[in-house]
N, C-alpha and C positions, 0 to 999 in steps of 0.2 A: 087883196087890195090894200087893206089897212096896213099890211106889213111893208109893203112897197112904199106907201106914203111915208111910213116912220122912217125906213132907210134913207129915202130922199130928203126928208126934213133934216135928218142927222148929217147927211152929207153936205147940205147946204150951210148947216150951222158951223161945221168944221172948216168949209171952204171959206167962210166968212170971218172966222176967228183968226186972230194973230197967231202966227206960228211962233213956238218956243223952242230954242236949241238948248235942251237941258244938258249939262255937264257935271260930273261929279265923282265922288269916290264912295264906295261902300266898305265900311270898316266895323271891326268889333268895338262895341261901345266901351268896354272895359280895357282892352289891350292896344287898341289903335291898329292892330293887324289887318292888313288888308285882306277882304274875302274874295279871293279870286274866282271868278266864274258865277258870282252872284247874279241873279237875274232881276232886272228892272223891267216892268211891264205895265201896260195900260190895265188899271184895275178892272177885274171881272173879263178879262181877255187874256189869250195866250200871245198876243202880239207884243213885242217888245225888244229888249237887246241884252246882252250879257256882257259883264264886266271883265276886263282883261286880268293879267296876272297881278296888277297893281291895285286891283279893285276899282279901276277907272272905267266910266261908261259915258256914252253920249247918246242921246234920243231926240228925235224931232217930233213933237206933237204940237196940238193946238193949245194955245195959252188957257190955262185953267184945266187942263185934263188931269184926272186922278191917276197917279201912278203908285206902284207898290214895288219896294225893294224886298227880296226874299232870299235867304239862304238856309239849307236845312241845319237843324239844331239852334235856330235862331227865330225869334219873334218877328214876323213880317212888320215893315213899317211903311205907312202910306203917307204921301205928300202930294201937294198940288204943284203942277207945272207952272213956272212964272218966268217969263223972258228976262234975259239978263246975261252979262258976260261973265259973272263970277261963278266959279265952279263951287258946288255945295258938297257937303259931306254928310252921308247918311250912316247913322250910328246904329247897329242892330244889337239888341241885347239877347244874350243867350236864353234859350227857353228852358225854364226849370219845372214846368207844368206838363202834364200829360196832354198832348193835343195831337192832331192828325199831322202826320210827317209828310211833308211836301217835298218829295226828292228832286221834283223839277226845279225847285228853287235853288239848286246847287249844281246843276249841271249846264254846261253849254247847250243852248237850245238848237240842236240839230233837227228840229221837227219840221213841221209844215212851213214855217216862216223862214228857214235857212236855206241857203244855196248848197251847203254841204251835205253829202250823203256819204254812206260807207264810214261812219264814224260815230263814236259815243264817248261821253265823258262820265266817269265813275266818280263819286265824291269820296272823301276818306270814311264816311258814315255808312256808305253802300258797302264798301270793301270790308269793313269791320263787322258787317251783319252776317256774312257768309261763313258757314262752317268749313273748317279745313283740317288736314290731317293732325298738325302740331297743336291745333287749339288757338293759333294766332292768326289774325288777318293776314292775307297773302296776296299781293297786287296781281301777280301773274296768273295765278289760279282763278282769280276772279274774272280775268279777261277770257278764260276759257269757257266761261258760261255764256258768252256772246256768240251770235250766229257767225259762221266763217271762221271760228277759231278752233283748234284741236290741241291736245296735249301729245307729247311724244309718247308716252306710256302711262298707265294708270297711275294717278297720284303724282305725277312729275309737273314741275312748274314751268317747263318750256312750252312755247307756243309755235304752231305752225299755222300760218293764215293763208287761206285761199289757194292752197297748193304750193305754197313757198316753203323753202327751207328755213331751219331756224337762224342761220346766218343773215337771212334778209329781213330781219327784224331791227329797226333803229330803236334803241332804248336810250333815252335821255333824262338826266336829273338837273332840273333847272336849264335845260338847253345843252347840256354838256353830255358827251357819249359815254355810256357805260357798256363794255363789250360783253360781260357776262351778266345775265339776269337771274342766275340760279346759284343755289347752294345744294350740297349733298347730292349731287348728279341729278339735280332737278326735284329733289325732295322739297325744297323750300326755295322761295324768291329772295333774291338779293336786296330787296328794297324794304327798308324798315318801315313798318305800317304808321307808326307814331310820328314820322316825320312827313308823311304825305298830306297834302292839301287837296289835290285833285289829280286824276290821271285822264288825259285826253288821248283815245285810241283811234287811229286811222288804219283802215284796211284797204282803202281805195280812194278815188277822187282827192289825191294828195295836193295840198295847197303848194305852190312853187318854193316856198321858204324850206320845205323838207326835200331831202335828197339823200343820195349815197346807199340807199337800200331799195330792195324792189317791192316787198310785200306788206309791210306795215311799219307804223311809227307809234311808239309808246312814249308819250310825252308827259313826264312825271313832274308836277309842280310841288316843291317843297315848302312847307309851312315857315312863314316868319316867326321868329320867337316874340314873346310878349315884352313890349316896350316899357311896361308899367310894373308888373308883378311877376314874382317867382313862383313857379309851380312846375310839376312833373308827375311821373308815376313810375312804380316799380312793379314789373310783371314776373311772376314766377309759375313756371309750367312744368309737366312732366318731362318735356323734352328740351326745352330751353328757358332761358331768363332773360329779361330785358330791362333796362333802365332808361328813362327819358327825363330831361330837364330843359326848361327854358326861362328866360327872364331878361331882365335889362342888364347891360354892362354900364351904360350911361343913360340914366332914366330919360325916356322920350327921345333919344337919339341912337343909341346902339343897343342891339338885342342879340342874343344867342339862342339857338335850338340845337340840341344835341341828343343823340340816342345810341346806345350800344347793345348788342346781343351776343350770346354765347350759347351754344347747344352742348348737351351732354347725353347724346343718344345712346352711346355705348355703356353709360354708367347705370342707367335705369331700364330702358326698354328691352334690350338684348336678353339680360337675366330673367326679366319678367315674361317675355315671349318663350324662352326655352321651358319654362314650367307650365304655361298655360296652353300653348298650341302643340298639336301632334307634330307639326313640322318645325323644329327649331331652326331649321335653315332658311325659313321664309324671309327673314330680314337679314340674313348673314351678309349680303353684300354691303349693308350699311352698318354692320355691328361694330366697326372700329372707325366710324367716321364722325367728325365734328366740325363746326364752322364758328367763325368769330366775325363780327362786322362792327363798324363804327361809322356813323354819319353825323355831320355838323353843318350848320349854316350860321353865318354871322351877317348882320346887316347893319349900315351905318347911314342915318340920314343927314346929309350935310344941310339940306334945306327941303322945302316942299318940292323942289325941282330936281334935285340930285340925290342919288342913292347908289352906295357901294355895296356890293354883296359878294361874299366868299362862300364856297362849298367844298366840303373835303368828304370823300368816301373812301373806306378801306375795308376789304372783306378778304377772309382767308379760309380755305378748306383744307382738312388734312384726312387722308383715308388709307387705309391698308387692309384689303379684304378681297375676296373672290367667290363667285357662285360656287365652284366646286374647289374645296381647299386641297385634299389629299385622299388617296385611295391606293389599296393594294390589289395587285392581280397575282393569284397563286397559281403555281405551275406544278403539274405531276400530281402526286399523291395528295389528296385533300387533307390528309393528317399530318403532312410535312409542312408546318407553318414557317420553315426557314427558307424555302424555295418560293421566292416572291419577286415581283417587280413592284417597286414603290414609285408612285408618281405624284409630285407635289407641284401646285400652281401658287403663286402669290402675287398679289398686286399692291404697288404703293402708288397712291395718287394724291396730288395737291395742286391746288390753283390759287393765285392771288389776283385780286381786282383792286386797283387803286385809280382814284379820279380827284383831280383838284381844278378848281375854277374860280375866277373873279370876273365879275361884271358889273359895269357902270350904266345906271339908267339915267337919263337926262331928259326933262321934260321941256321943250323950248316954249310951248304953250299949251293951252288945254287940247289942242287937236294934233300937235307935232311932237313926237318922241324919238329918242335915240337909245339904242342899246349896244355896248361894246362888251364882247365876251372872250376872254383868253382861258384856254383849257388845256389841261395835259391828261392823258389817260395811259394806263399801264395794265396789261393782262398777261398772265403766265400760267400755261397749263402744262403740268408735268405728269406723265404715266410711265411707270416701269412695270412690265410684265416679266416675271420670272418662272422658270420651269426646271423641274430636277426629276430625272429618272434614274433609279439605283436599284441594285440587288443588295442583298446582305453584305456582299464582299466589294462589289465595283461600282463606281459611278459610271452610268452608261451615257447619260447627257445631263450637261448643266447649261442653261442658257438663259439669257434675258434680252429684252428690247426696251429701250427707253424712248418715250416720244416728249419732245419739248416744243412747245408752240407759245411764242411770245409775240405780243403786239404792243408797240408804243406810239402814240399820237400826241402831237403839238399843234393847236389850232388858234387861229384868231378870226373873229367875225364881227361885223358890224351891221346892224339892221335899223332901219327907219320905218316909221309908221305915221301915216298922215290921214286923218279923217276929216272928209269934207261934208259938213252937214250930215244927214242920214243917207246920202246917196252913194258916197264911196268911202271904202276903207282901204287905204293904198298901202302897200309894204314893198320895200326893196332893200336889198343888201348884197354883201359880198363876204365870202369866206374863203380862208386859206388854210391848209393843213399840210403837215409833214408827217409821214408814218414810215416806221422801220420795224421789220418783222423778222422772226427766226424761226422757220419751220424745220426742225431737226430731229433725226433718229440716230440712236447710237445702239448697235447690236454686238453681242459676244455670244460665242457658242463653242462649247467643249463637248465633243463626241468620241466615244471609244467603240470603234467598229467592231463587229462579231468576228471572233477568231482568236487563236492563241498568239502570244507575243506580239500583239497589235499595238501600235502607237496611237495616241489620241489625236484627233484632228481639232485644231483651235483655230477659230476665225473671228476677226473684229472688224467692224466697219463702223464710219461715222458719216452720215449724210445729212447735208444741209448747210446753208449759209445766210447771211443777212441779206434781206430784200429791203429796198427802198422805193418810196412812191411819194410824190408831190401832187396834191390836188387843189383846184381852185373852182369856185362856183359863183355865179353871179344871177340874182334872181329879180323878178318883179312880178306882182300880183295885184289884182283889184277885186274887192268884193263889191259889187255895183248892183244896186236896185234901179234897174233900167225903168220898169213900169210897176203898177200895183200888182201885177200877175207875173212879171218876169224878173227874176234876180239871178246874178251870175257871179262865179268866180274865175276870172280869166287870168292866166299866168304863164311865164316862161322863165326856163331855167337853163342856164348854160354851164355845163361841167367840163373840166379838164382834168385828165390823169396822165402823169409824166412819170415813166418807169424807165430804167436802164435800155436805151435802144428804140424807144417808141413812145409816142405821145398820143393818147386817145382824146377825141372830142365828143361831146354829147349834147344835142340841142333836145330840150325836153318840154314841149307844150303841156299846159294842164288846162282843163276846162270842166266847169260844173254848171248846170243850168237847172234852174227851179222854175216849174210852170204851175201857177196857182190856178187850179180848175174850179175849187170853191174855197171859201175861207178855212175849210177843214180838210181839204184833200190837195195834195201836191203831187205832181209828177216830176221826177228828177232823172237826169242823164249826166254822165261824166266820161271823161277820158283823161288818163294819165300816161305819161311816158317817164320811166325812171332808168337809172344806170347804177352799176355797183362795181367797185374796184377791188373787193376782197372776196374769197371763196371759203368755205368751210368743207374740208374733206372728211366724209363720214363713212364709217363701214355700214353696209347695210344688212349685216347679219342680224337675227333676232336674239342677240346676245347683248351683254353690256357694251353700249357704243363707245367708240373712241373718235374723238373729233381733232382735227389739225387746221389751223387757220393758214391760207396762203394767199399771197397777193396775185394780181393780174401780172403778166409779163409780156414781152413781145411775142411770146409763143402761146401764152395762155390769155386770150383776149377778154375784153371788157363784157360784162354782163349787161344786157338791156332788156327792159320788160315794157309791155304795153298792156293797159287794162281799161277795158269798156265796161260800164255798168249802167243800169237803168233800174228804176223802182218807183213805187207809190208809198206815200206816207199819210195816215188817216188819223185825225185826232178828233173823236166825236165829242168830247168834252175835254175841258183843260185838265191835264194830268193823266189822261189815258191815251195810249198811242199804239197804232199798229203799223207795221212796215213790212214790205216785201221787196227784195232786190235780186235780180239776176246779174252775173258778171261772166266775163270771158276774159282769160288772161293768157298772154304768151311770153315766153323767156327764151331769149337767144344766148347762146355760149355759156350755159350752164355746164359745169364740169363733173365728172365722175371717174372713179378708177376704172382702168381698163379691166376686161375679163380677168377676174381672180386676182388682180393686183392689190397690193396693200402698200402702206408707205414704206414698209420694210423691204420690199422686194418686188422686182419686175417680174410679171408672171406671163409665160407664153401659153398658148393653147395647143393641146394634143387631142387626138381622136381616140376614144377608147369606148367600149361597150357600156351603156347606161343601164344599171341593174334595175332602174325604177321605170324604164321607159314604157312598161305596160300600163302605168297608173298616172303618168304625167306626159302631157304633150309639149313639143317644144324642141328647141335646138339645145342639146345638152353641151355644156363645155367643162373642161377638167383644167385643173391647174397645177402647174410646176413652177417653182419660184427660184430665181437666182438673184443675187444682190445687184443694185446699180447704183449710180452716183448722182442722178438728178431726178427730183420728183416730177419735173415736168414731162418725162417719159412715162410716168406711171398713170397720166390721165388722159381723158379724151372729152372733147367739147361737143356738146349736143344742144337739143332744144326741148323745151317743155311747154305744155299747155295745161290749162285747167279751166273748169267752168263749174257753175252751181246756181243753185237757187237757196236764198236764206229768208227766213220768216222770223219776225219778232212781235210779240204783244206785250205791252208794259203797262202796269198801274203804278203811278207815281205818287200817290196822296193816300192819306187815310192811315189808320192803324195797320192795316194789312197792306203791304206793297210787294212787288216782285215782278217777274217776267216769265215768259215762256219762249224758248228759241228753237228753231229747226233749221238744219243745214242738208241739203242734198248736194253732193259734189263728186267730181272725177278729176283725177290728175294723172298726167302722162309724161313720159320722156321718150325721146328718140336720139340714138346716136348712131348715125349712118355714114360717116366719114369713110370714104374708101380706105379699106386696110385697117380701120380701127373700129368696126362695126361691134355693137353689143346687141344680142339677141338678133343677129343676121340682119341688123339695120332696121328691124321692125319696132313699132311703138309698143312700148309696155308700161305697166302701172309703176308709178312712182311710190315710194314707202309712205308718202303723205295722202296717198288716196285712201279715204276712209268714207264709205258711201253715205252714211247716215250719222248725224249728230243732233241729240235731242237733250234740251235742258229745261229743267223746271226750278224756279227759285222763288221761295215764298218767306217773307218776313213779317212777324206780326208782334206788335208791341201790346202786351196784355194790360198793363198799368204802369205806374211810375217805377215799380221795382223790376218786373219781369218782362222779358222779351224772348221770342222764340224764332229759330230761323231752321229752314230746311232746304235742301237741294238734291235733286235727283238727276243723274246723268246716264245717258246711253250712247255708246259709240261703237261704230264697226270696228273690229280688230284691225290692228296696224299690220302692214305689209313688210315683208323682207325676205332675206336669202336664207334658206334652210340647207345646212350640208347634207347631201345624199350619200357621199362616200368620201374616203381619204386617199389621196395620191402620195406615193413616195418614189422619188427617182423616176418618175415617168410610168410607173406601173401601178394599176388600180389595187386598192386593198380593201377589205371588208371592215376594217377596223384597226384600233390600235393594239399591237402585240409586242412582245418582247423582242421578236426578231425583226421588227420595223427599224431599218437603220437609215442614216443619211450618208449620201456620198459627196465629197467634197463640199461645196456650199449650197448644195440643193436642200431645199427646206420642205418639211410637210405642208401641204396645203389642202383645202377642201373643194368639193365640186358642187355645182349648183345646176338647176335646169333653167327655165326662163327666170330672169331676174325679177325679184319681188313677188314671185308666184305663190309664196307661202303666207297664209293670213293667220294670225293669232285669233282665238275666239274673241266674240264681241265683248265689251266691257260695260257693265251698268253697275251702280251702287247709289245708295240713299245715304246721305249725311245729315245729321241733325245736331244743333246746339240750343242750349238754354243759358240764358244769362240772368243774373240776379244783381241788382244794383242797390246799394244802401249808404247811408251817411252815417258816419261814426261821430264826428264832430263837425263844427262849423265849416272847417277848411279841409277836412278829409273825408273822402268816399272810397268805397271799396267795390270791386266787382268780381263776382266769381262766374266763370264760363265752363260749362261742362259740355263737351262735344263728343260725339260719335262718328267716326269716319267708317263708311260701310256698315251701315246698321244691321243688314240682314246677312253679313258675312259671305258675300259673293266672292268666290275665289277667282279673282281676275287674274289672268296671267300677264305679267309685265315683261318678262323677258324668258327665252328659252336657251337651253344649253344642253351639251351631250354629257350625260352622265353614264355610270355603269351599274348594272344589276346582274349579279352572278357572273361577273367578268364579261358581260354582254353590253355594248354600247346601246344606249336608249336616249331618246329625246325627253328632257325633263322641263317642266314649267315652273317659274318662280312666281309666286303670289307674294308680292312685297308689301301689300296694304290689305290684310284681312280685316275683321272687326277691330277697330282701334279707338278705345276711349282715351279721352285727356281731360285733364282738369287744370285751368288756369285761375290765379288769383292776382288781382291787380290793386294796388293801393294807390290811389290818386289823391295828390295834394297840391 
């Protein structure tokens, strides 16, 4: 009874108080840099609001209410709400003392008070705390620790979200599209961690301002440079080095923030691994791989209401390697070493990623703002596979296939935002884009048939042409606090895709609703409809993957997706959060290669005896390849569905922070078009089907100098196609022999059973890092980080390939990431 009387008294006091609309900015006290996603909340409560990318916030509370502004790494600042029209400035000081780390002070509050679900924001501090393979913070690998997210293979940086493919993730740097988020075939993220301010990740319940992808949005906010002082750091590690600098160009008005990295994996790690490990080929696919990247951001403040920002990104990867380099097959007498067949394979692979954007932000008043963004992006992927078969005297076969996948995009967007007191946060805008793409394959083959006085067969083919697409989107959304217990985000997006011969239209409603059961428990539901105009054609073999981007056409339809989600969020005390979500997602018009097809060749199906039919059920299919001139003939359109349950528990304050996440999920594909069926038109598992995904992340700050971090991951093995046997000229073969020949333009292909019926072993590893910080001089700090990836040396299989033991073909697994220590030294000035 006393508690009820107290609550009623407090309610009457608030009701009788004058409401105060508090507006302002949260900035760094020394540099003036905006602290995006800083939290402003009622002191002693989790109720409050979050600043936008400009550090701007609005909150409606009773006059005289005590408020607190907080951001991780800074000392919180408290102030009293006073009514007035003038925007205030909250200047936070960087924390130099050991204190409890309040992570929730740096993340968008998607908890009990928010209408948003299926989303999370990670600060730069959280990302840098996690141990990684290369000893450097990694944005994409950090996201893999969240529920509903999985990696493509052990140690890879690519993400697959809620049963969606890699191409269904939208990655943006300050709102501009980045087509490739990886380096070194997924070994490292393309995003330089020193440039990152925060990362907002959506895996469902997408606000209407986002579009063009089906499965996720990775919205990376880049830090503004210091407007008052110069500083930076140099980071030297065993696998890469990086440099970062920021400061004023025109003090108080113009700033720069720039970072660059270069790897030297082949210089150090491969010679070391050759000596340390029993299997020197463990990292051979990466032995001659390196990457370089550069990211810069320039900001000019014309006034308190106008700001111009320019962002540039450039990244390049170079590689030449292969899981199986060369081997000899001896014939006849074992003592006759001159009678052999030499088989050599080589791979040349490189890709470029370039992005440039400029955007103008204008503040009409404290509640109404405008953002205009012009962006251009370029992505080029090149892969050349070469094969040579020869005896001591003659070349039996010499061939290559080169894959060229290029995407270019130019876009212009305008976005408005209007805040109406604390009830409405309204956004609307329009975006237009023009894309031109080149999916291309060039093949060459020289074959010397068996027999005397035979002439070689030489063939050459070049397939692929430029594809063009124009897109436009208009959207509107409102984050509306309807009552004290009901908060919604309602939105609508219209998308148009124009390609040669056809125009596609897509109406995409979005809705998220939060029902406040108690002040600490919220029930949330959401629905989102999405569309996507580009596809990535991927091989499903459990070997090194190859991917090609292709656009929709009048024959290859627009992808569409629907996602439903529901969940509970519970915050027993401020800084501790439990959440559980269930989702169901459908995808229409997802494409895949036809049975046995590759981009190089059109494959027809023949009926032969399955030598493994006693051990595997299903419909066997066998592949014979002949060249074709149009990639659209190689693919088939189908449907996908996925569903799962996700759980997360997180502690966001104190010396020890972290989270536990678990995902149980299933993912399927169906291709049942008459005459184009895969698996007889029956549903089968998608490669993204990984039943269990469990993560534990723990960070502990011991004192001012020492901090520890550990993470443990368990994932079900990934699925794919495993070759059962080899087909030549329409006849089955038990393996590769010197008598195996090609006829005309018929090529060697492989056979499979049920698609994706082979599952690699489950993956698990424990990663650990320890960091020591010290101050050398007044303005110079240093940081040593020692990291061990895969602490107990679990031999996780990343890829499988066909090798040879004593002339017999066998399946071999590649463990790319065994026990891997790394040491990084950072000098901070």
